KELUM-258576 format. One record per residue: residue number from 1; residue in one letter; y, x, z of N, C-alpha, C in turn. Coordinates in Angstrom, 3 decimals. Atoms other than C-alpha are relative to their C-alpha. Example, Ala and Ser with C-alpha at 12.3 -4.5 7.8 and 13.67 -1.06 7.14 Angstrom:
KELUM-258576
<pt><seq>1</seq><type>A</type><n_v>-1.190</n_v><n_u>0.890</n_u><n_w>0.000</n_w><ca_v>-4.500</ca_v><ca_u>12.300</ca_u><ca_w>7.800</ca_w><c_v>1.200</c_v><c_u>0.900</c_u><c_w>0.000</c_w></pt>
<pt><seq>2</seq><type>S</type><n_v>-1.190</n_v><n_u>-0.820</n_u><n_w>-0.060</n_w><ca_v>-1.060</ca_v><ca_u>13.670</ca_u><ca_w>7.140</ca_w><c_v>1.090</c_v><c_u>-0.770</c_u><c_w>0.730</c_w></pt>
END
This chain:
KELUM-258576
<pt><seq>1</seq><type>V</type><n_v>1.064</n_v><n_u>0.715</n_u><n_w>-1.217</n_w><ca_v>-16.237</ca_v><ca_u>20.329</ca_u><ca_w>25.239</ca_w><c_v>0.641</c_v><c_u>-0.540</c_u><c_w>0.600</c_w></pt>
<pt><seq>2</seq><type>N</type><n_v>-0.352</n_v><n_u>0.728</n_u><n_w>-1.406</n_w><ca_v>-15.644</ca_v><ca_u>17.833</ca_u><ca_w>27.642</ca_w><c_v>-0.996</c_v><c_u>-0.121</c_u><c_w>1.335</c_w></pt>
<pt><seq>3</seq><type>R</type><n_v>0.582</n_v><n_u>-0.266</n_u><n_w>-1.498</n_w><ca_v>-16.445</ca_v><ca_u>18.074</ca_u><ca_w>31.212</ca_w><c_v>0.506</c_v><c_u>-1.369</c_u><c_w>0.993</c_w></pt>
<pt><seq>4</seq><type>V</type><n_v>0.077</n_v><n_u>1.165</n_u><n_w>-0.870</n_w><ca_v>-16.934</ca_v><ca_u>14.679</ca_u><ca_w>33.614</ca_w><c_v>1.028</c_v><c_u>0.229</c_u><c_w>1.072</c_w></pt>
<pt><seq>5</seq><type>T</type><n_v>-0.412</n_v><n_u>-0.470</n_u><n_w>-1.423</n_w><ca_v>-16.229</ca_v><ca_u>16.716</ca_u><ca_w>36.679</ca_w><c_v>0.209</c_v><c_u>1.478</c_u><c_w>-0.191</c_w></pt>
<pt><seq>6</seq><type>P</type><n_v>-0.416</n_v><n_u>-1.433</n_u><n_w>0.107</n_w><ca_v>-15.306</ca_v><ca_u>20.298</ca_u><ca_w>37.114</ca_w><c_v>-1.333</c_v><c_u>0.525</c_u><c_w>-0.049</c_w></pt>
<pt><seq>7</seq><type>H</type><n_v>1.405</n_v><n_u>-0.839</n_u><n_w>-0.275</n_w><ca_v>-19.046</ca_v><ca_u>21.270</ca_u><ca_w>38.025</ca_w><c_v>-0.948</c_v><c_u>-1.050</c_u><c_w>-1.243</c_w></pt>
<pt><seq>8</seq><type>S</type><n_v>0.915</n_v><n_u>0.928</n_u><n_w>0.979</n_w><ca_v>-20.794</ca_v><ca_u>18.643</ca_u><ca_w>35.424</ca_w><c_v>-0.058</c_v><c_u>1.119</c_u><c_w>-1.026</c_w></pt>
<pt><seq>9</seq><type>P</type><n_v>0.201</n_v><n_u>-1.096</n_u><n_w>1.221</n_w><ca_v>-22.421</ca_v><ca_u>20.377</ca_u><ca_w>32.222</ca_w><c_v>0.704</c_v><c_u>-0.608</c_u><c_w>-0.983</c_w></pt>
<pt><seq>10</seq><type>T</type><n_v>-0.579</n_v><n_u>0.542</n_u><n_w>1.112</n_w><ca_v>-20.397</ca_v><ca_u>20.200</ca_u><ca_w>29.192</ca_w><c_v>-0.406</c_v><c_u>-0.706</c_u><c_w>-0.981</c_w></pt>
<pt><seq>11</seq><type>N</type><n_v>0.509</n_v><n_u>1.215</n_u><n_w>0.769</n_w><ca_v>-20.461</ca_v><ca_u>17.479</ca_u><ca_w>26.768</ca_w><c_v>0.792</c_v><c_u>0.539</c_u><c_w>-1.602</c_w></pt>
<pt><seq>12</seq><type>F</type><n_v>-0.399</n_v><n_u>-0.435</n_u><n_w>1.089</n_w><ca_v>-19.827</ca_v><ca_u>18.399</ca_u><ca_w>22.959</ca_w><c_v>0.938</c_v><c_u>-1.059</c_u><c_w>-0.312</c_w></pt>
<pt><seq>13</seq><type>K</type><n_v>-0.802</n_v><n_u>1.134</n_u><n_w>0.313</n_w><ca_v>-16.690</ca_v><ca_u>16.702</ca_u><ca_w>21.628</ca_w><c_v>0.392</c_v><c_u>0.146</c_u><c_w>-1.544</c_w></pt>
<pt><seq>14</seq><type>R</type><n_v>-0.398</n_v><n_u>-0.300</n_u><n_w>1.559</n_w><ca_v>-15.563</ca_v><ca_u>18.473</ca_u><ca_w>18.204</ca_w><c_v>0.238</c_v><c_u>1.294</c_u><c_w>-0.226</c_w></pt>
<pt><seq>15</seq><type>F</type><n_v>0.337</n_v><n_u>-1.388</n_u><n_w>-0.066</n_w><ca_v>-15.639</ca_v><ca_u>21.666</ca_u><ca_w>16.489</ca_w><c_v>1.113</c_v><c_u>0.238</c_u><c_w>-1.541</c_w></pt>
<pt><seq>16</seq><type>Y</type><n_v>-0.823</n_v><n_u>0.239</n_u><n_w>1.217</n_w><ca_v>-13.046</ca_v><ca_u>22.780</ca_u><ca_w>13.544</ca_w><c_v>-0.266</c_v><c_u>1.478</c_u><c_w>-0.646</c_w></pt>
<pt><seq>17</seq><type>V</type><n_v>0.027</n_v><n_u>-1.207</n_u><n_w>0.330</n_w><ca_v>-13.238</ca_v><ca_u>26.059</ca_u><ca_w>11.237</ca_w><c_v>0.870</c_v><c_u>0.037</c_u><c_w>-0.978</c_w></pt>
<pt><seq>18</seq><type>C</type><n_v>-0.618</n_v><n_u>-0.732</n_u><n_w>1.283</n_w><ca_v>-10.912</ca_v><ca_u>27.515</ca_u><ca_w>8.807</ca_w><c_v>0.431</c_v><c_u>1.109</c_u><c_w>0.046</c_w></pt>
<pt><seq>19</seq><type>F</type><n_v>-0.786</n_v><n_u>-1.391</n_u><n_w>-0.118</n_w><ca_v>-10.742</ca_v><ca_u>30.892</ca_u><ca_w>8.143</ca_w><c_v>1.104</c_v><c_u>0.445</c_u><c_w>-0.664</c_w></pt>
<pt><seq>20</seq><type>E</type><n_v>-1.251</n_v><n_u>-0.567</n_u><n_w>0.226</n_w><ca_v>-7.998</ca_v><ca_u>32.826</ca_u><ca_w>7.384</ca_w><c_v>-0.109</c_v><c_u>0.002</c_u><c_w>-1.707</c_w></pt>
<pt><seq>21</seq><type>A</type><n_v>0.056</n_v><n_u>-0.625</n_u><n_w>1.513</n_w><ca_v>-9.326</ca_v><ca_u>34.301</ca_u><ca_w>3.816</ca_w><c_v>-0.242</c_v><c_u>-1.341</c_u><c_w>-0.765</c_w></pt>
<pt><seq>22</seq><type>L</type><n_v>0.218</n_v><n_u>1.130</n_u><n_w>0.855</n_w><ca_v>-10.536</ca_v><ca_u>31.012</ca_u><ca_w>2.766</ca_w><c_v>1.442</c_v><c_u>-0.656</c_u><c_w>-0.052</c_w></pt>
<pt><seq>23</seq><type>K</type><n_v>-1.465</n_v><n_u>0.740</n_u><n_w>0.082</n_w><ca_v>-6.872</ca_v><ca_u>29.356</ca_u><ca_w>3.438</ca_w><c_v>0.786</c_v><c_u>0.838</c_u><c_w>-0.971</c_w></pt>
<pt><seq>24</seq><type>R</type><n_v>-0.725</n_v><n_u>-0.733</n_u><n_w>0.684</n_w><ca_v>-5.304</ca_v><ca_u>32.287</ca_u><ca_w>1.741</ca_w><c_v>-0.720</c_v><c_u>-0.156</c_u><c_w>-1.481</c_w></pt>
<pt><seq>25</seq><type>G</type><n_v>0.642</n_v><n_u>0.286</n_u><n_w>1.293</n_w><ca_v>-7.789</ca_v><ca_u>32.008</ca_u><ca_w>-1.332</ca_w><c_v>0.611</c_v><c_u>-1.255</c_u><c_w>-0.670</c_w></pt>
<pt><seq>26</seq><type>W</type><n_v>-0.644</n_v><n_u>1.811</n_u><n_w>0.517</n_w><ca_v>-6.740</ca_v><ca_u>28.066</ca_u><ca_w>-1.655</ca_w><c_v>1.488</c_v><c_u>0.340</c_u><c_w>-0.543</c_w></pt>
<pt><seq>27</seq><type>K</type><n_v>-1.226</n_v><n_u>0.084</n_u><n_w>0.306</n_w><ca_v>-3.240</ca_v><ca_u>29.052</ca_u><ca_w>-1.453</ca_w><c_v>0.483</c_v><c_u>0.547</c_u><c_w>-1.417</c_w></pt>
<pt><seq>28</seq><type>E</type><n_v>-0.241</n_v><n_u>-0.782</n_u><n_w>1.487</n_w><ca_v>-3.299</ca_v><ca_u>31.705</ca_u><ca_w>-4.281</ca_w><c_v>-0.921</c_v><c_u>-0.195</c_u><c_w>-1.143</c_w></pt>
<pt><seq>29</seq><type>G</type><n_v>0.776</n_v><n_u>0.246</n_u><n_w>1.312</n_w><ca_v>-6.093</ca_v><ca_u>30.442</ca_u><ca_w>-6.607</ca_w><c_v>-0.328</c_v><c_u>-1.551</c_u><c_w>-0.316</c_w></pt>
<pt><seq>30</seq><type>C</type><n_v>0.645</n_v><n_u>1.060</n_u><n_w>0.040</n_w><ca_v>-6.439</ca_v><ca_u>26.864</ca_u><ca_w>-6.116</ca_w><c_v>1.480</c_v><c_u>-0.851</c_u><c_w>-0.607</c_w></pt>
<pt><seq>31</seq><type>R</type><n_v>-0.999</n_v><n_u>1.458</n_u><n_w>0.291</n_w><ca_v>-4.280</ca_v><ca_u>23.419</ca_u><ca_w>-7.401</ca_w><c_v>0.527</c_v><c_u>-0.411</c_u><c_w>1.626</c_w></pt>
<pt><seq>32</seq><type>P</type><n_v>-0.497</n_v><n_u>0.206</n_u><n_w>-1.139</n_w><ca_v>-2.222</ca_v><ca_u>22.428</ca_u><ca_w>-4.550</ca_w><c_v>0.064</c_v><c_u>-1.614</c_u><c_w>0.503</c_w></pt>
<pt><seq>33</seq><type>V</type><n_v>0.842</n_v><n_u>1.080</n_u><n_w>-0.444</n_w><ca_v>-4.360</ca_v><ca_u>19.460</ca_u><ca_w>-3.704</ca_w><c_v>-1.203</c_v><c_u>0.102</c_u><c_w>0.904</c_w></pt>
<pt><seq>34</seq><type>L</type><n_v>0.961</n_v><n_u>-0.436</n_u><n_w>-1.037</n_w><ca_v>-6.732</ca_v><ca_u>19.185</ca_u><ca_w>-0.860</ca_w><c_v>-0.883</c_v><c_u>-1.841</c_u><c_w>-0.240</c_w></pt>
<pt><seq>35</seq><type>G</type><n_v>0.743</n_v><n_u>1.167</n_u><n_w>-0.016</n_w><ca_v>-9.619</ca_v><ca_u>16.459</ca_u><ca_w>-0.726</ca_w><c_v>-0.728</c_v><c_u>0.006</c_u><c_w>1.346</c_w></pt>
<pt><seq>36</seq><type>L</type><n_v>0.598</n_v><n_u>-0.373</n_u><n_w>-1.297</n_w><ca_v>-11.406</ca_v><ca_u>15.780</ca_u><ca_w>2.733</ca_w><c_v>-1.154</c_v><c_u>-1.098</c_u><c_w>-0.208</c_w></pt>
<pt><seq>37</seq><type>D</type><n_v>1.133</n_v><n_u>0.560</n_u><n_w>0.591</n_w><ca_v>-14.978</ca_v><ca_u>14.219</ca_u><ca_w>2.252</ca_w><c_v>-0.757</c_v><c_u>0.155</c_u><c_w>1.411</c_w></pt>
<pt><seq>38</seq><type>G</type><n_v>0.771</n_v><n_u>0.078</n_u><n_w>-1.093</n_w><ca_v>-17.306</ca_v><ca_u>13.229</ca_u><ca_w>5.400</ca_w><c_v>-1.593</c_v><c_u>-0.244</c_u><c_w>-0.552</c_w></pt>
<pt><seq>39</seq><type>C</type><n_v>1.302</n_v><n_u>0.528</n_u><n_w>-0.005</n_w><ca_v>-20.988</ca_v><ca_u>12.524</ca_u><ca_w>5.781</ca_w><c_v>-0.525</c_v><c_u>-0.102</c_u><c_w>1.492</c_w></pt>
<pt><seq>40</seq><type>F</type><n_v>0.450</n_v><n_u>0.102</n_u><n_w>-1.415</n_w><ca_v>-22.887</ca_v><ca_u>11.427</ca_u><ca_w>9.013</ca_w><c_v>-1.114</c_v><c_u>0.799</c_u><c_w>0.002</c_w></pt>
<pt><seq>41</seq><type>L</type><n_v>1.187</n_v><n_u>-0.761</n_u><n_w>-0.198</n_w><ca_v>-25.446</ca_v><ca_u>13.646</ca_u><ca_w>10.596</ca_w><c_v>-0.451</c_v><c_u>-0.646</c_u><c_w>1.051</c_w></pt>
<pt><seq>42</seq><type>K</type><n_v>1.171</n_v><n_u>0.485</n_u><n_w>-1.152</n_w><ca_v>-28.523</ca_v><ca_u>12.282</ca_u><ca_w>12.245</ca_w><c_v>-0.205</c_v><c_u>1.160</c_u><c_w>0.876</c_w></pt>
<pt><seq>43</seq><type>G</type><n_v>0.654</n_v><n_u>-1.205</n_u><n_w>-1.323</n_w><ca_v>-30.237</ca_v><ca_u>13.925</ca_u><ca_w>15.197</ca_w><c_v>0.693</c_v><c_u>-0.384</c_u><c_w>1.201</c_w></pt>
<pt><seq>44</seq><type>P</type><n_v>-0.474</n_v><n_u>0.153</n_u><n_w>-1.267</n_w><ca_v>-28.882</ca_v><ca_u>14.469</ca_u><ca_w>18.473</ca_w><c_v>1.586</c_v><c_u>-0.283</c_u><c_w>-0.018</c_w></pt>
<pt><seq>45</seq><type>F</type><n_v>-1.687</n_v><n_u>-0.235</n_u><n_w>-0.339</n_w><ca_v>-25.056</ca_v><ca_u>14.934</ca_u><ca_w>17.735</ca_w><c_v>0.742</c_v><c_u>-1.320</c_u><c_w>-0.588</c_w></pt>
<pt><seq>46</seq><type>K</type><n_v>-0.464</n_v><n_u>1.049</n_u><n_w>0.278</n_w><ca_v>-24.565</ca_v><ca_u>11.469</ca_u><ca_w>15.947</ca_w><c_v>1.665</c_v><c_u>-0.058</c_u><c_w>-0.707</c_w></pt>
<pt><seq>47</seq><type>C</type><n_v>-1.364</n_v><n_u>0.135</n_u><n_w>0.098</n_w><ca_v>-21.257</ca_v><ca_u>12.090</ca_u><ca_w>14.632</ca_w><c_v>0.446</c_v><c_u>0.474</c_u><c_w>-1.791</c_w></pt>
<pt><seq>48</seq><type>K</type><n_v>-0.480</n_v><n_u>-0.242</n_u><n_w>1.541</n_w><ca_v>-19.431</ca_v><ca_u>13.163</ca_u><ca_w>10.857</ca_w><c_v>0.238</c_v><c_u>1.396</c_u><c_w>-0.205</c_w></pt>
<pt><seq>49</seq><type>L</type><n_v>-0.767</n_v><n_u>-1.387</n_u><n_w>0.332</n_w><ca_v>-18.823</ca_v><ca_u>16.389</ca_u><ca_w>9.521</ca_w><c_v>0.634</c_v><c_u>-0.142</c_u><c_w>-1.504</c_w></pt>
<pt><seq>50</seq><type>L</type><n_v>-1.159</n_v><n_u>0.153</n_u><n_w>0.885</n_w><ca_v>-16.060</ca_v><ca_u>16.669</ca_u><ca_w>7.553</ca_w><c_v>0.343</c_v><c_u>1.328</c_u><c_w>-0.786</c_w></pt>
<pt><seq>51</seq><type>A</type><n_v>-0.489</n_v><n_u>-0.862</n_u><n_w>0.644</n_w><ca_v>-15.136</ca_v><ca_u>18.926</ca_u><ca_w>4.646</ca_w><c_v>1.220</c_v><c_u>-0.038</c_u><c_w>-0.834</c_w></pt>
<pt><seq>52</seq><type>V</type><n_v>-1.475</n_v><n_u>-0.184</n_u><n_w>1.172</n_w><ca_v>-11.526</ca_v><ca_u>20.046</ca_u><ca_w>3.134</ca_w><c_v>-0.680</c_v><c_u>0.758</c_u><c_w>-1.092</c_w></pt>
<pt><seq>53</seq><type>V</type><n_v>0.118</n_v><n_u>-0.770</n_u><n_w>1.119</n_w><ca_v>-12.119</ca_v><ca_u>21.032</ca_u><ca_w>-0.395</ca_w><c_v>1.120</c_v><c_u>-0.052</c_u><c_w>-1.116</c_w></pt>
<pt><seq>54</seq><type>G</type><n_v>-0.935</n_v><n_u>0.088</n_u><n_w>1.102</n_w><ca_v>-9.710</ca_v><ca_u>21.932</ca_u><ca_w>-3.263</ca_w><c_v>-0.547</c_v><c_u>0.666</c_u><c_w>-1.222</c_w></pt>
<pt><seq>55</seq><type>R</type><n_v>0.811</n_v><n_u>-0.294</n_u><n_w>1.214</n_w><ca_v>-10.244</ca_v><ca_u>22.866</ca_u><ca_w>-6.755</ca_w><c_v>0.679</c_v><c_u>1.421</c_u><c_w>-0.783</c_w></pt>
<pt><seq>56</seq><type>D</type><n_v>-0.566</n_v><n_u>-1.267</n_u><n_w>0.643</n_w><ca_v>-9.885</ca_v><ca_u>26.204</ca_u><ca_w>-8.421</ca_w><c_v>0.342</c_v><c_u>0.154</c_u><c_w>-1.476</c_w></pt>
<pt><seq>57</seq><type>G</type><n_v>-0.263</n_v><n_u>-0.179</n_u><n_w>1.515</n_w><ca_v>-9.021</ca_v><ca_u>27.347</ca_u><ca_w>-11.875</ca_w><c_v>-0.963</c_v><c_u>-0.446</c_u><c_w>-0.721</c_w></pt>
<pt><seq>58</seq><type>N</type><n_v>1.414</n_v><n_u>0.531</n_u><n_w>0.995</n_w><ca_v>-12.333</ca_v><ca_u>26.447</ca_u><ca_w>-13.409</ca_w><c_v>-0.273</c_v><c_u>-1.233</c_u><c_w>0.260</c_w></pt>
<pt><seq>59</seq><type>N</type><n_v>-0.018</n_v><n_u>1.464</n_u><n_w>-0.375</n_w><ca_v>-12.092</ca_v><ca_u>22.914</ca_u><ca_w>-11.994</ca_w><c_v>-1.426</c_v><c_u>0.146</c_u><c_w>0.935</c_w></pt>
<pt><seq>60</seq><type>Q</type><n_v>0.905</n_v><n_u>0.178</n_u><n_w>-1.058</n_w><ca_v>-14.662</ca_v><ca_u>24.008</ca_u><ca_w>-9.213</ca_w><c_v>0.299</c_v><c_u>-0.291</c_u><c_w>1.287</c_w></pt>
<pt><seq>61</seq><type>M</type><n_v>-0.694</n_v><n_u>-0.193</n_u><n_w>-1.418</n_w><ca_v>-14.747</ca_v><ca_u>23.120</ca_u><ca_w>-5.429</ca_w><c_v>-0.008</c_v><c_u>1.037</c_u><c_w>0.568</c_w></pt>
<pt><seq>62</seq><type>Y</type><n_v>-0.266</n_v><n_u>-1.238</n_u><n_w>-0.662</n_w><ca_v>-13.465</ca_v><ca_u>25.592</ca_u><ca_w>-3.008</ca_w><c_v>0.084</c_v><c_u>-0.512</c_u><c_w>1.270</c_w></pt>
<pt><seq>63</seq><type>L</type><n_v>-0.209</n_v><n_u>0.702</n_u><n_w>-1.724</n_w><ca_v>-14.293</ca_v><ca_u>24.909</ca_u><ca_w>0.611</ca_w><c_v>1.186</c_v><c_u>0.764</c_u><c_w>0.736</c_w></pt>
<pt><seq>64</seq><type>V</type><n_v>-0.934</n_v><n_u>-0.708</n_u><n_w>-0.892</n_w><ca_v>-11.096</ca_v><ca_u>25.400</ca_u><ca_w>2.970</ca_w><c_v>-0.602</c_v><c_u>-0.173</c_u><c_w>1.088</c_w></pt>
<pt><seq>65</seq><type>A</type><n_v>0.174</n_v><n_u>0.197</n_u><n_w>-1.880</n_w><ca_v>-12.299</ca_v><ca_u>24.189</ca_u><ca_w>6.216</ca_w><c_v>-1.132</c_v><c_u>-1.134</c_u><c_w>0.226</c_w></pt>
<pt><seq>66</seq><type>W</type><n_v>0.886</n_v><n_u>1.056</n_u><n_w>-0.304</n_w><ca_v>-14.963</ca_v><ca_u>21.926</ca_u><ca_w>7.787</ca_w><c_v>0.210</c_v><c_u>-0.276</c_u><c_w>1.536</c_w></pt>
<pt><seq>67</seq><type>A</type><n_v>-0.258</n_v><n_u>0.401</n_u><n_w>-1.486</n_w><ca_v>-15.120</ca_v><ca_u>20.095</ca_u><ca_w>11.153</ca_w><c_v>-0.931</c_v><c_u>-0.982</c_u><c_w>0.405</c_w></pt>
<pt><seq>68</seq><type>I</type><n_v>0.959</n_v><n_u>0.884</n_u><n_w>-0.749</n_w><ca_v>-17.367</ca_v><ca_u>18.005</ca_u><ca_w>13.328</ca_w><c_v>0.634</c_v><c_u>-1.054</c_u><c_w>0.980</c_w></pt>
<pt><seq>69</seq><type>G</type><n_v>-0.573</n_v><n_u>0.875</n_u><n_w>-0.966</n_w><ca_v>-15.902</ca_v><ca_u>15.021</ca_u><ca_w>15.049</ca_w><c_v>1.434</c_v><c_u>-0.390</c_u><c_w>0.328</c_w></pt>
<pt><seq>70</seq><type>L</type><n_v>-1.834</n_v><n_u>-0.028</n_u><n_w>-0.191</n_w><ca_v>-12.007</ca_v><ca_u>15.146</ca_u><ca_w>14.487</ca_w><c_v>0.554</c_v><c_u>-1.135</c_u><c_w>-0.875</c_w></pt>
<pt><seq>71</seq><type>E</type><n_v>-0.693</n_v><n_u>1.202</n_u><n_w>0.760</n_w><ca_v>-11.653</ca_v><ca_u>11.667</ca_u><ca_w>12.395</ca_w><c_v>0.939</c_v><c_u>-0.560</c_u><c_w>0.830</c_w></pt>
<pt><seq>72</seq><type>I</type><n_v>-1.073</n_v><n_u>0.840</n_u><n_w>-0.766</n_w><ca_v>-9.842</ca_v><ca_u>10.083</ca_u><ca_w>15.289</ca_w><c_v>1.323</c_v><c_u>1.138</c_u><c_w>-0.063</c_w></pt>
<pt><seq>73</seq><type>A</type><n_v>-1.183</n_v><n_u>-0.926</n_u><n_w>-0.342</n_w><ca_v>-7.518</ca_v><ca_u>13.344</ca_u><ca_w>15.411</ca_w><c_v>1.017</c_v><c_u>-0.134</c_u><c_w>-1.552</c_w></pt>
<pt><seq>74</seq><type>I</type><n_v>-0.542</n_v><n_u>0.245</n_u><n_w>1.544</n_w><ca_v>-6.929</ca_v><ca_u>13.004</ca_u><ca_w>11.333</ca_w><c_v>0.734</c_v><c_u>-1.341</c_u><c_w>-0.246</c_w></pt>
<pt><seq>75</seq><type>N</type><n_v>-0.659</n_v><n_u>1.220</n_u><n_w>0.130</n_w><ca_v>-5.845</ca_v><ca_u>9.629</ca_u><ca_w>11.773</ca_w><c_v>1.477</c_v><c_u>-0.071</c_u><c_w>0.523</c_w></pt>
<pt><seq>76</seq><type>D</type><n_v>-1.478</n_v><n_u>-0.464</n_u><n_w>-0.872</n_w><ca_v>-3.265</ca_v><ca_u>10.503</ca_u><ca_w>14.542</ca_w><c_v>0.970</c_v><c_u>0.908</c_u><c_w>-0.655</c_w></pt>
<pt><seq>77</seq><type>I</type><n_v>-0.676</n_v><n_u>-1.154</n_u><n_w>0.452</n_w><ca_v>-2.073</ca_v><ca_u>13.508</ca_u><ca_w>12.529</ca_w><c_v>0.614</c_v><c_u>-0.417</c_u><c_w>-1.001</c_w></pt>
<pt><seq>78</seq><type>L</type><n_v>-0.391</n_v><n_u>0.286</n_u><n_w>1.532</n_w><ca_v>-1.904</ca_v><ca_u>12.501</ca_u><ca_w>9.131</ca_w><c_v>0.063</c_v><c_u>-1.726</c_u><c_w>-0.177</c_w></pt>
<pt><seq>79</seq><type>P</type><n_v>0.679</n_v><n_u>1.432</n_u><n_w>-0.148</n_w><ca_v>-1.470</ca_v><ca_u>8.416</ca_u><ca_w>9.703</ca_w><c_v>0.376</c_v><c_u>-0.683</c_u><c_w>-1.481</c_w></pt>
<pt><seq>80</seq><type>K</type><n_v>-0.087</n_v><n_u>0.341</n_u><n_w>0.961</n_w><ca_v>0.086</ca_v><ca_u>8.047</ca_u><ca_w>6.293</ca_w><c_v>-0.434</c_v><c_u>0.836</c_u><c_w>-1.519</c_w></pt>
<pt><seq>81</seq><type>V</type><n_v>0.914</n_v><n_u>-0.714</n_u><n_w>1.058</n_w><ca_v>-2.121</ca_v><ca_u>9.954</ca_u><ca_w>3.955</ca_w><c_v>-0.758</c_v><c_u>-0.894</c_u><c_w>-0.798</c_w></pt>
<pt><seq>82</seq><type>E</type><n_v>0.865</n_v><n_u>0.649</n_u><n_w>0.955</n_w><ca_v>-3.828</ca_v><ca_u>8.474</ca_u><ca_w>0.879</ca_w><c_v>-1.319</c_v><c_u>-0.099</c_u><c_w>0.425</c_w></pt>
<pt><seq>83</seq><type>H</type><n_v>1.270</n_v><n_u>0.355</n_u><n_w>-0.264</n_w><ca_v>-7.265</ca_v><ca_u>6.987</ca_u><ca_w>1.789</ca_w><c_v>-0.942</c_v><c_u>-0.516</c_u><c_w>-1.241</c_w></pt>
<pt><seq>84</seq><type>R</type><n_v>0.617</n_v><n_u>0.474</n_u><n_w>0.861</n_w><ca_v>-9.718</ca_v><ca_u>6.575</ca_u><ca_w>-0.782</ca_w><c_v>-1.788</c_v><c_u>-0.419</c_u><c_w>0.435</c_w></pt>
<pt><seq>85</seq><type>N</type><n_v>1.313</n_v><n_u>0.090</n_u><n_w>-0.300</n_w><ca_v>-13.409</ca_v><ca_u>5.342</ca_u><ca_w>-0.519</ca_w><c_v>-0.896</c_v><c_u>0.104</c_u><c_w>-1.153</c_w></pt>
<pt><seq>86</seq><type>C</type><n_v>0.779</n_v><n_u>-0.591</n_u><n_w>1.384</n_w><ca_v>-16.050</ca_v><ca_u>6.966</ca_u><ca_w>-2.913</ca_w><c_v>-0.856</c_v><c_u>-1.345</c_u><c_w>-0.739</c_w></pt>
<pt><seq>87</seq><type>A</type><n_v>0.522</n_v><n_u>0.792</n_u><n_w>1.030</n_w><ca_v>-17.168</ca_v><ca_u>4.487</ca_u><ca_w>-5.627</ca_w><c_v>-1.334</c_v><c_u>-0.459</c_u><c_w>0.248</c_w></pt>
<pt><seq>88</seq><type>R</type><n_v>1.241</n_v><n_u>0.236</n_u><n_w>-0.286</n_w><ca_v>-20.692</ca_v><ca_u>5.031</ca_u><ca_w>-4.876</ca_w><c_v>-0.397</c_v><c_u>-0.698</c_u><c_w>1.024</c_w></pt>
<pt><seq>89</seq><type>H</type><n_v>-0.198</n_v><n_u>0.619</n_u><n_w>-1.752</n_w><ca_v>-20.424</ca_v><ca_u>4.001</ca_u><ca_w>-1.051</ca_w><c_v>0.411</c_v><c_u>-1.378</c_u><c_w>-0.604</c_w></pt>
<pt><seq>90</seq><type>V</type><n_v>-0.329</n_v><n_u>1.327</n_u><n_w>-0.174</n_w><ca_v>-18.612</ca_v><ca_u>1.096</ca_u><ca_w>-1.805</ca_w><c_v>-1.075</c_v><c_u>-0.987</c_u><c_w>-1.008</c_w></pt>
<pt><seq>91</seq><type>L</type><n_v>1.214</n_v><n_u>0.593</n_u><n_w>0.585</n_w><ca_v>-21.447</ca_v><ca_u>-0.366</ca_u><ca_w>-4.568</ca_w><c_v>-1.063</c_v><c_u>-0.041</c_u><c_w>0.877</c_w></pt>
<pt><seq>92</seq><type>S</type><n_v>1.182</n_v><n_u>-0.107</n_u><n_w>-0.792</n_w><ca_v>-24.118</ca_v><ca_u>0.574</ca_u><ca_w>-2.272</ca_w><c_v>0.202</c_v><c_u>-1.006</c_u><c_w>1.230</c_w></pt>
<pt><seq>93</seq><type>N</type><n_v>-0.053</n_v><n_u>0.872</n_u><n_w>-1.261</n_w><ca_v>-22.522</ca_v><ca_u>-1.223</ca_u><ca_w>0.831</ca_w><c_v>0.369</c_v><c_u>-1.522</c_u><c_w>-0.604</c_w></pt>
END
């Protein structure tokens, strides 16, 4: 959260969740590739929900982590990561 001044109310900025069990499960039973996908949230928060998924041995999606509002941080930390757009969204736009 952010505060404009020390006595002002808190303002939501970002939230990240990655449980140790999910991370360990991905490392032990999934392919070594991660995918990042996002969707826009409607309502009072107007930000993106990001999900990190892998593929397990049965070719099913395996959720590893999720976050709200980390898009700028991802671009700063991983500037050279390959980025692709969803074909359905490219076509509709």
